[in-house]
Steps between C-alpha positions, in 0.01 A plus 500: 500500500626848419588722797180702455285185493349573160650221292616142501791418272467191282779413257631853532167671422279706727145377563254711697393357835146493629381807686619451861207705632251230395323326786654150530163327454419709193846436359453124545158514335653681201791255479251211506305666217821556303598134531149389403504731197841371391376145530189585296716659233715187475194277476350722231821495301523120522137477385555748218218719636591855395203664672574331833870588463417867452262496798770341715760753379264780607468337844880479531532868406230606748660303784848636428365857488315449829823366656686808376732301275365665185320823426565815702791471742417470869763747618435873500840668465483536123765233426435319171415135462819316408345155459700286256795740509840353578602536864860566393396823330313805622441595862566151640834443324726569799285293734486211252877505448545451876274192510718246320403139423596371845176325601483256209175653372646575159400409150722305263742793468540533877310828505298541819136407449347657806618691801319582820 
């Protein structure tokens, strides 16, 4: 997790975290919905059902927006959303350089996958 708590780093890329101000029960309900929607999307794709796939994709999007992982950012200091940006560039570059691959959570290249 980045020092400001906004992102997880996976394979060197920033991914926005869920809004930490969400009530834990509400967050769990939304995570359960997200997992259900992802499962429905997979089932629809395996069945070749385009309409069901699109409905499931909309459910995934809605759950991720409600969690704060997509859509408007959940912080209010005006900082941009850097989702999918490389951690080694931009405002997190110095922090990322200090992390190193020491915990074994790296990808094939040895780059750190996630830091907390």
